[in-house]
PyMOL Python script that loads the backbone (N, CA, C, O; Angstrom):
from pymol import cmd

cmd.read_pdbstr("""\
ATOM      1  N   MET A   1      43.789   4.438  -8.784  1.00  0.00           N
ATOM      2  CA  MET A   1      44.522   4.616  -8.066  1.00  0.00           C
ATOM      3  C   MET A   1      44.727   4.689  -6.996  1.00  0.00           C
ATOM      4  O   MET A   1      43.926   5.606  -6.813  1.00  0.00           O
ATOM      5  N   LEU A   2      45.416   4.398  -5.354  1.00  0.00           N
ATOM      6  CA  LEU A   2      45.801   4.437  -4.584  1.00  0.00           C
ATOM      7  C   LEU A   2      46.136   6.082  -4.536  1.00  0.00           C
ATOM      8  O   LEU A   2      46.922   6.659  -5.287  1.00  0.00           O
ATOM      9  N   ASP A   3      45.571   6.515  -3.772  1.00  0.00           N
ATOM     10  CA  ASP A   3      46.021   8.179  -3.158  1.00  0.00           C
ATOM     11  C   ASP A   3      47.043   8.069  -2.259  1.00  0.00           C
ATOM     12  O   ASP A   3      47.204   6.868  -2.043  1.00  0.00           O
ATOM     13  N   GLY A   4      47.537   8.492  -1.854  1.00  0.00           N
ATOM     14  CA  GLY A   4      49.148   8.762  -0.735  1.00  0.00           C
ATOM     15  C   GLY A   4      49.914   7.661  -1.686  1.00  0.00           C
ATOM     16  O   GLY A   4      51.060   8.098  -1.800  1.00  0.00           O
ATOM     17  N   GLY A   5      49.828   6.720  -2.246  1.00  0.00           N
ATOM     18  CA  GLY A   5      50.935   5.440  -2.619  1.00  0.00           C
ATOM     19  C   GLY A   5      51.012   4.460  -1.464  1.00  0.00           C
ATOM     20  O   GLY A   5      50.118   4.392  -0.621  1.00  0.00           O
ATOM     21  N   TRP A   6      52.308   3.557  -1.440  1.00  0.00           N
ATOM     22  CA  TRP A   6      52.335   3.128  -0.582  1.00  0.00           C
ATOM     23  C   TRP A   6      53.707   2.799   0.143  1.00  0.00           C
ATOM     24  O   TRP A   6      54.471   2.108  -0.531  1.00  0.00           O
ATOM     25  N   TRP A   7      54.145   3.173   1.392  1.00  0.00           N
ATOM     26  CA  TRP A   7      55.240   3.459   2.091  1.00  0.00           C
ATOM     27  C   TRP A   7      56.136   2.444   2.396  1.00  0.00           C
ATOM     28  O   TRP A   7      55.730   1.874   3.409  1.00  0.00           O
ATOM     29  N   SER A   8      57.446   1.824   1.874  1.00  0.00           N
ATOM     30  CA  SER A   8      58.240   0.560   2.191  1.00  0.00           C
ATOM     31  C   SER A   8      59.290   1.508   2.503  1.00  0.00           C
ATOM     32  O   SER A   8      59.428   2.729   2.427  1.00  0.00           O
ATOM     33  N   ARG A   9      59.930   0.593   2.852  1.00  0.00           N
ATOM     34  CA  ARG A   9      61.842   0.663   2.882  1.00  0.00           C
ATOM     35  C   ARG A   9      62.466   1.273   2.130  1.00  0.00           C
ATOM     36  O   ARG A   9      63.452   1.924   2.476  1.00  0.00           O
ATOM     37  N   GLU A  10      61.886   1.179   0.516  1.00  0.00           N
ATOM     38  CA  GLU A  10      62.422   1.509  -0.557  1.00  0.00           C
ATOM     39  C   GLU A  10      61.696   2.815  -0.986  1.00  0.00           C
ATOM     40  O   GLU A  10      62.066   3.432  -1.985  1.00  0.00           O
ATOM     41  N   GLY A  11      60.531   3.273  -0.121  1.00  0.00           N
ATOM     42  CA  GLY A  11      59.919   4.890  -0.296  1.00  0.00           C
ATOM     43  C   GLY A  11      58.462   4.573  -0.849  1.00  0.00           C
ATOM     44  O   GLY A  11      57.938   3.464  -0.952  1.00  0.00           O
ATOM     45  N   ALA A  12      57.973   5.729  -1.157  1.00  0.00           N
ATOM     46  CA  ALA A  12      56.722   5.518  -1.730  1.00  0.00           C
ATOM     47  C   ALA A  12      56.299   4.923  -2.724  1.00  0.00           C
ATOM     48  O   ALA A  12      57.468   4.809  -3.090  1.00  0.00           O
ATOM     49  N   ARG A  13      55.724   4.413  -3.546  1.00  0.00           N
ATOM     50  CA  ARG A  13      55.145   3.829  -4.685  1.00  0.00           C
ATOM     51  C   ARG A  13      53.475   4.104  -4.787  1.00  0.00           C
ATOM     52  O   ARG A  13      52.513   3.871  -4.055  1.00  0.00           O
ATOM     53  N   LEU A  14      53.670   4.693  -6.033  1.00  0.00           N
ATOM     54  CA  LEU A  14      51.672   4.655  -6.797  1.00  0.00           C
ATOM     55  C   LEU A  14      51.462   3.563  -7.259  1.00  0.00           C
ATOM     56  O   LEU A  14      52.278   3.065  -8.035  1.00  0.00           O
ATOM     57  N   PHE A  15      50.226   2.863  -6.870  1.00  0.00           N
ATOM     58  CA  PHE A  15      49.652   1.797  -8.166  1.00  0.00           C
ATOM     59  C   PHE A  15      48.358   2.269  -8.615  1.00  0.00           C
ATOM     60  O   PHE A  15      47.612   3.205  -8.327  1.00  0.00           O
ATOM     61  N   VAL A  16      48.355   1.443  -9.298  1.00  0.00           N
ATOM     62  CA  VAL A  16      46.732   1.583  -9.901  1.00  0.00           C
ATOM     63  C   VAL A  16      46.443   0.348  -9.858  1.00  0.00           C
ATOM     64  O   VAL A  16      47.236  -0.549 -10.146  1.00  0.00           O
ATOM     65  N   ILE A  17      44.830   0.127  -9.355  1.00  0.00           N
ATOM     66  CA  ILE A  17      44.219  -1.068  -8.889  1.00  0.00           C
ATOM     67  C   ILE A  17      42.793  -1.110  -9.551  1.00  0.00           C
ATOM     68  O   ILE A  17      41.804  -0.388  -9.425  1.00  0.00           O
ATOM     69  N   ASN A  18      43.067  -2.267 -10.331  1.00  0.00           N
ATOM     70  CA  ASN A  18      41.730  -2.392 -11.004  1.00  0.00           C
ATOM     71  C   ASN A  18      40.984  -3.025 -10.171  1.00  0.00           C
ATOM     72  O   ASN A  18      41.314  -3.711  -9.203  1.00  0.00           O
ATOM     73  N   PHE A  19      39.517  -2.661 -10.757  1.00  0.00           N
ATOM     74  CA  PHE A  19      38.050  -3.465  -9.900  1.00  0.00           C
ATOM     75  C   PHE A  19      37.705  -4.466 -10.992  1.00  0.00           C
ATOM     76  O   PHE A  19      38.092  -4.272 -12.144  1.00  0.00           O
ATOM     77  N   ASP A  20      37.003  -5.506 -10.664  1.00  0.00           N
ATOM     78  CA  ASP A  20      36.425  -6.222 -11.582  1.00  0.00           C
ATOM     79  C   ASP A  20      35.066  -6.677 -10.587  1.00  0.00           C
ATOM     80  O   ASP A  20      35.002  -7.529  -9.701  1.00  0.00           O
ATOM     81  N   PRO A  21      33.940  -5.662 -11.167  1.00  0.00           N
ATOM     82  CA  PRO A  21      32.767  -5.565 -10.679  1.00  0.00           C
ATOM     83  C   PRO A  21      32.192  -6.778 -10.648  1.00  0.00           C
ATOM     84  O   PRO A  21      31.420  -6.977  -9.709  1.00  0.00           O
ATOM     85  N   ALA A  22      32.393  -7.811 -11.574  1.00  0.00           N
ATOM     86  CA  ALA A  22      31.279  -9.525 -11.082  1.00  0.00           C
ATOM     87  C   ALA A  22      31.596 -10.002 -10.109  1.00  0.00           C
ATOM     88  O   ALA A  22      30.769 -10.450  -9.314  1.00  0.00           O
ATOM     89  N   THR A  23      33.052 -10.041  -9.883  1.00  0.00           N
ATOM     90  CA  THR A  23      33.893 -10.945  -8.693  1.00  0.00           C
ATOM     91  C   THR A  23      33.979 -10.222  -7.462  1.00  0.00           C
ATOM     92  O   THR A  23      34.023 -10.900  -6.435  1.00  0.00           O
ATOM     93  N   GLY A  24      34.018  -8.743  -7.350  1.00  0.00           N
ATOM     94  CA  GLY A  24      34.764  -7.925  -6.316  1.00  0.00           C
ATOM     95  C   GLY A  24      36.343  -7.946  -5.941  1.00  0.00           C
ATOM     96  O   GLY A  24      36.918  -7.618  -4.903  1.00  0.00           O
ATOM     97  N   MET A  25      36.771  -8.393  -7.028  1.00  0.00           N
ATOM     98  CA  MET A  25      38.481  -8.461  -6.935  1.00  0.00           C
ATOM     99  C   MET A  25      39.019  -7.642  -6.731  1.00  0.00           C
ATOM    100  O   MET A  25      38.275  -6.667  -6.627  1.00  0.00           O
ATOM    101  N   LEU A  26      40.410  -7.327  -6.532  1.00  0.00           N
ATOM    102  CA  LEU A  26      41.233  -5.914  -6.723  1.00  0.00           C
ATOM    103  C   LEU A  26      42.718  -6.735  -7.069  1.00  0.00           C
ATOM    104  O   LEU A  26      43.325  -7.626  -6.475  1.00  0.00           O
ATOM    105  N   ALA A  27      42.940  -6.087  -8.141  1.00  0.00           N
ATOM    106  CA  ALA A  27      44.337  -6.004  -8.796  1.00  0.00           C
ATOM    107  C   ALA A  27      44.993  -5.743  -9.208  1.00  0.00           C
ATOM    108  O   ALA A  27      44.922  -5.545 -10.421  1.00  0.00           O
ATOM    109  N   ILE A  28      46.233  -5.525  -8.440  1.00  0.00           N
ATOM    110  CA  ILE A  28      47.221  -4.558  -9.345  1.00  0.00           C
ATOM    111  C   ILE A  28      47.523  -4.655 -10.518  1.00  0.00           C
ATOM    112  O   ILE A  28      47.854  -5.743 -10.990  1.00  0.00           O
ATOM    113  N   ASP A  29      47.449  -3.002 -11.587  1.00  0.00           N
ATOM    114  CA  ASP A  29      47.942  -3.332 -12.688  1.00  0.00           C
ATOM    115  C   ASP A  29      49.530  -3.267 -12.891  1.00  0.00           C
ATOM    116  O   ASP A  29      50.230  -2.267 -12.730  1.00  0.00           O
ATOM    117  N   SER A  30      49.920  -4.452 -13.251  1.00  0.00           N
ATOM    118  CA  SER A  30      51.178  -4.567 -13.495  1.00  0.00           C
ATOM    119  C   SER A  30      51.864  -3.854 -14.868  1.00  0.00           C
ATOM    120  O   SER A  30      53.094  -3.882 -14.911  1.00  0.00           O
ATOM    121  N   LEU A  31      51.298  -3.353 -15.753  1.00  0.00           N
ATOM    122  CA  LEU A  31      51.390  -2.613 -16.717  1.00  0.00           C
ATOM    123  C   LEU A  31      52.122  -0.893 -16.125  1.00  0.00           C
ATOM    124  O   LEU A  31      53.020  -0.276 -16.697  1.00  0.00           O
ATOM    125  N   PHE A  32      51.431  -0.499 -14.931  1.00  0.00           N
ATOM    126  CA  PHE A  32      51.866   0.724 -14.748  1.00  0.00           C
ATOM    127  C   PHE A  32      52.747   0.464 -13.721  1.00  0.00           C
ATOM    128  O   PHE A  32      52.593  -0.079 -12.628  1.00  0.00           O
ATOM    129  N   ARG A  33      53.858   1.034 -14.368  1.00  0.00           N
ATOM    130  CA  ARG A  33      55.094   0.832 -13.921  1.00  0.00           C
ATOM    131  C   ARG A  33      56.234   2.030 -14.811  1.00  0.00           C
ATOM    132  O   ARG A  33      55.996   2.570 -15.891  1.00  0.00           O
ATOM    133  N   ASP A  34      57.861   2.245 -13.689  1.00  0.00           N
ATOM    134  CA  ASP A  34      58.528   2.940 -14.021  1.00  0.00           C
ATOM    135  C   ASP A  34      59.326   2.298 -15.434  1.00  0.00           C
ATOM    136  O   ASP A  34      59.747   1.142 -15.397  1.00  0.00           O
ATOM    137  N   PRO A  35      59.470   3.038 -16.510  1.00  0.00           N
ATOM    138  CA  PRO A  35      60.104   2.234 -17.128  1.00  0.00           C
ATOM    139  C   PRO A  35      61.550   1.508 -17.079  1.00  0.00           C
ATOM    140  O   PRO A  35      62.644   2.011 -16.822  1.00  0.00           O
ATOM    141  N   GLY A  36      61.245   0.273 -17.380  1.00  0.00           N
ATOM    142  CA  GLY A  36      62.268  -0.166 -17.259  1.00  0.00           C
ATOM    143  C   GLY A  36      62.498  -1.333 -15.866  1.00  0.00           C
ATOM    144  O   GLY A  36      63.425  -2.141 -15.928  1.00  0.00           O
ATOM    145  N   SER A  37      61.734  -1.307 -14.879  1.00  0.00           N
ATOM    146  CA  SER A  37      61.387  -1.450 -13.535  1.00  0.00           C
ATOM    147  C   SER A  37      60.717  -2.777 -13.533  1.00  0.00           C
ATOM    148  O   SER A  37      59.585  -2.813 -14.015  1.00  0.00           O
ATOM    149  N   ALA A  38      61.154  -3.700 -13.140  1.00  0.00           N
ATOM    150  CA  ALA A  38      60.403  -5.065 -13.115  1.00  0.00           C
ATOM    151  C   ALA A  38      59.350  -4.967 -11.579  1.00  0.00           C
ATOM    152  O   ALA A  38      58.759  -5.831 -10.932  1.00  0.00           O
ATOM    153  N   ARG A  39      59.477  -3.596 -11.442  1.00  0.00           N
ATOM    154  CA  ARG A  39      58.279  -4.010  -9.812  1.00  0.00           C
ATOM    155  C   ARG A  39      56.712  -2.960 -10.400  1.00  0.00           C
ATOM    156  O   ARG A  39      56.932  -1.924 -11.028  1.00  0.00           O
ATOM    157  N   PRO A  40      55.567  -3.297 -10.169  1.00  0.00           N
ATOM    158  CA  PRO A  40      54.774  -2.613 -10.480  1.00  0.00           C
ATOM    159  C   PRO A  40      54.340  -1.107  -9.942  1.00  0.00           C
ATOM    160  O   PRO A  40      54.897  -0.725  -8.914  1.00  0.00           O
ATOM    161  N   GLY A  41      53.561  -0.398 -10.456  1.00  0.00           N
ATOM    162  CA  GLY A  41      53.737   0.856  -9.511  1.00  0.00           C
ATOM    163  C   GLY A  41      54.999   1.890  -9.533  1.00  0.00           C
ATOM    164  O   GLY A  41      56.175   1.528  -9.568  1.00  0.00           O
ATOM    165  N   ILE A  42      54.640   2.963  -9.512  1.00  0.00           N
ATOM    166  CA  ILE A  42      55.589   4.113  -9.841  1.00  0.00           C
ATOM    167  C   ILE A  42      56.560   4.772  -8.435  1.00  0.00           C
ATOM    168  O   ILE A  42      55.869   5.234  -7.527  1.00  0.00           O
ATOM    169  N   ALA A  43      57.900   4.817  -8.266  1.00  0.00           N
ATOM    170  CA  ALA A  43      58.477   5.414  -7.306  1.00  0.00           C
ATOM    171  C   ALA A  43      57.858   6.911  -7.085  1.00  0.00           C
ATOM    172  O   ALA A  43      57.623   7.714  -7.988  1.00  0.00           O
ATOM    173  N   MET A  44      57.698   7.061  -6.039  1.00  0.00           N
ATOM    174  CA  MET A  44      57.287   8.764  -5.673  1.00  0.00           C
ATOM    175  C   MET A  44      58.773   9.720  -5.041  1.00  0.00           C
ATOM    176  O   MET A  44      58.913  10.921  -4.812  1.00  0.00           O
ATOM    177  N   THR A  45      59.516   8.792  -4.938  1.00  0.00           N
ATOM    178  CA  THR A  45      60.545   9.437  -4.176  1.00  0.00           C
ATOM    179  C   THR A  45      61.840   9.534  -4.908  1.00  0.00           C
ATOM    180  O   THR A  45      62.272   8.542  -5.495  1.00  0.00           O
ATOM    181  N   GLY A  46      62.264  10.272  -4.910  1.00  0.00           N
ATOM    182  CA  GLY A  46      63.953  10.772  -5.462  1.00  0.00           C
ATOM    183  C   GLY A  46      63.945  10.887  -6.990  1.00  0.00           C
ATOM    184  O   GLY A  46      64.725  10.374  -7.792  1.00  0.00           O
ATOM    185  N   ARG A  47      62.793  11.747  -7.230  1.00  0.00           N
ATOM    186  CA  ARG A  47      62.460  11.728  -8.931  1.00  0.00           C
ATOM    187  C   ARG A  47      62.697  13.462  -9.431  1.00  0.00           C
ATOM    188  O   ARG A  47      62.572  14.373  -8.613  1.00  0.00           O
ATOM    189  N   THR A  48      62.993  13.662 -10.649  1.00  0.00           N
ATOM    190  CA  THR A  48      62.420  15.000 -11.037  1.00  0.00           C
ATOM    191  C   THR A  48      61.239  14.935 -12.504  1.00  0.00           C
ATOM    192  O   THR A  48      61.220  14.379 -13.602  1.00  0.00           O
ATOM    193  N   TRP A  49      60.361  15.854 -11.719  1.00  0.00           N
ATOM    194  CA  TRP A  49      59.114  15.591 -12.408  1.00  0.00           C
ATOM    195  C   TRP A  49      58.904  16.560 -13.481  1.00  0.00           C
ATOM    196  O   TRP A  49      59.441  17.655 -13.316  1.00  0.00           O
ATOM    197  N   PRO A  50      58.150  16.352 -14.673  1.00  0.00           N
ATOM    198  CA  PRO A  50      58.075  16.713 -16.153  1.00  0.00           C
ATOM    199  C   PRO A  50      58.098  18.540 -15.979  1.00  0.00           C
ATOM    200  O   PRO A  50      58.224  19.350 -16.897  1.00  0.00           O
ATOM    201  N   HIS A  51      57.911  18.864 -14.322  1.00  0.00           N
ATOM    202  CA  HIS A  51      57.137  20.383 -14.283  1.00  0.00           C
ATOM    203  C   HIS A  51      58.300  20.931 -13.595  1.00  0.00           C
ATOM    204  O   HIS A  51      58.212  22.074 -13.146  1.00  0.00           O
ATOM    205  N   GLY A  52      59.343  20.287 -13.459  1.00  0.00           N
ATOM    206  CA  GLY A  52      60.760  20.824 -12.687  1.00  0.00           C
ATOM    207  C   GLY A  52      61.269  20.681 -11.354  1.00  0.00           C
ATOM    208  O   GLY A  52      62.345  20.996 -10.846  1.00  0.00           O
ATOM    209  N   PHE A  53      60.113  20.066 -10.860  1.00  0.00           N
ATOM    210  CA  PHE A  53      59.769  19.753  -9.502  1.00  0.00           C
ATOM    211  C   PHE A  53      60.782  18.590  -9.179  1.00  0.00           C
ATOM    212  O   PHE A  53      60.560  17.544  -9.789  1.00  0.00           O
ATOM    213  N   THR A  54      61.931  18.601  -8.261  1.00  0.00           N
ATOM    214  CA  THR A  54      63.036  17.348  -7.756  1.00  0.00           C
ATOM    215  C   THR A  54      62.795  17.227  -6.398  1.00  0.00           C
ATOM    216  O   THR A  54      62.857  18.219  -5.671  1.00  0.00           O
ATOM    217  N   GLY A  55      62.395  15.586  -5.763  1.00  0.00           N
ATOM    218  CA  GLY A  55      62.233  15.370  -4.591  1.00  0.00           C
ATOM    219  C   GLY A  55      61.044  14.339  -4.756  1.00  0.00           C
ATOM    220  O   GLY A  55      60.631  13.842  -5.804  1.00  0.00           O
ATOM    221  N   THR A  56      60.518  14.106  -3.238  1.00  0.00           N
ATOM    222  CA  THR A  56      59.390  13.096  -3.177  1.00  0.00           C
ATOM    223  C   THR A  56      58.157  13.999  -3.132  1.00  0.00           C
ATOM    224  O   THR A  56      58.007  14.978  -2.401  1.00  0.00           O
ATOM    225  N   ALA A  57      57.109  13.401  -4.232  1.00  0.00           N
ATOM    226  CA  ALA A  57      55.701  13.789  -4.360  1.00  0.00           C
ATOM    227  C   ALA A  57      54.889  13.158  -3.883  1.00  0.00           C
ATOM    228  O   ALA A  57      54.856  11.941  -4.064  1.00  0.00           O
ATOM    229  N   VAL A  58      53.908  13.864  -3.059  1.00  0.00           N
ATOM    230  CA  VAL A  58      52.531  13.030  -2.673  1.00  0.00           C
ATOM    231  C   VAL A  58      50.857  13.575  -3.883  1.00  0.00           C
ATOM    232  O   VAL A  58      50.338  14.678  -4.055  1.00  0.00           O
ATOM    233  N   PRO A  59      50.544  12.304  -4.410  1.00  0.00           N
ATOM    234  CA  PRO A  59      49.636  12.355  -4.793  1.00  0.00           C
ATOM    235  C   PRO A  59      48.031  12.734  -4.165  1.00  0.00           C
ATOM    236  O   PRO A  59      47.641  12.185  -3.134  1.00  0.00           O
ATOM    237  N   HIS A  60      47.108  13.798  -4.968  1.00  0.00           N
ATOM    238  CA  HIS A  60      46.471  14.191  -4.082  1.00  0.00           C
ATOM    239  C   HIS A  60      44.813  14.123  -4.844  1.00  0.00           C
ATOM    240  O   HIS A  60      43.874  14.892  -4.638  1.00  0.00           O
ATOM    241  N   GLY A  61      44.857  13.189  -5.565  1.00  0.00           N
ATOM    242  CA  GLY A  61      43.632  13.131  -5.997  1.00  0.00           C
ATOM    243  C   GLY A  61      43.393  11.538  -6.784  1.00  0.00           C
ATOM    244  O   GLY A  61      44.407  11.088  -7.318  1.00  0.00           O
ATOM    245  N   THR A  62      42.714  11.082  -6.834  1.00  0.00           N
ATOM    246  CA  THR A  62      42.220   9.846  -6.960  1.00  0.00           C
ATOM    247  C   THR A  62      41.042  10.309  -8.466  1.00  0.00           C
ATOM    248  O   THR A  62      40.352  11.326  -8.395  1.00  0.00           O
ATOM    249  N   VAL A  63      41.008   9.519  -9.538  1.00  0.00           N
ATOM    250  CA  VAL A  63      40.027   9.384 -10.395  1.00  0.00           C
ATOM    251  C   VAL A  63      39.887   8.147 -10.612  1.00  0.00           C
ATOM    252  O   VAL A  63      40.796   7.327 -10.749  1.00  0.00           O
ATOM    253  N   PHE A  64      37.958   7.830 -10.680  1.00  0.00           N
ATOM    254  CA  PHE A  64      37.316   6.083 -11.055  1.00  0.00           C
ATOM    255  C   PHE A  64      36.506   6.721 -12.238  1.00  0.00           C
ATOM    256  O   PHE A  64      35.677   7.619 -12.388  1.00  0.00           O
ATOM    257  N   SER A  65      37.298   5.620 -13.145  1.00  0.00           N
ATOM    258  CA  SER A  65      36.197   5.238 -14.283  1.00  0.00           C
ATOM    259  C   SER A  65      35.330   4.125 -14.577  1.00  0.00           C
ATOM    260  O   SER A  65      35.437   3.173 -13.804  1.00  0.00           O
ATOM    261  N   ARG A  66      34.576   4.032 -15.425  1.00  0.00           N
ATOM    262  CA  ARG A  66      34.082   2.916 -15.622  1.00  0.00           C
ATOM    263  C   ARG A  66      34.513   2.377 -17.166  1.00  0.00           C
ATOM    264  O   ARG A  66      34.124   1.280 -17.567  1.00  0.00           O
TER     265      ARG A  66
END
""", "prot")
cmd.dss("prot")
cmd.show_as("cartoon", "prot")
cmd.util.cbc("prot")
cmd.orient("prot")
């Protein structure tokens, strides 16, 4: 996951990035997206989050797995 998301005119988005150890290539996980969205990633702005916060979130952790 890219910590901090990606900022654009549309706001911040968070992506999951897949790493291929055989080639060293990185690729955006196109299945990780907001429900009903055609764009990969999830919007971090203007949301109501499950724990009750409404607004822009800033991710604060990254998890790596094999």
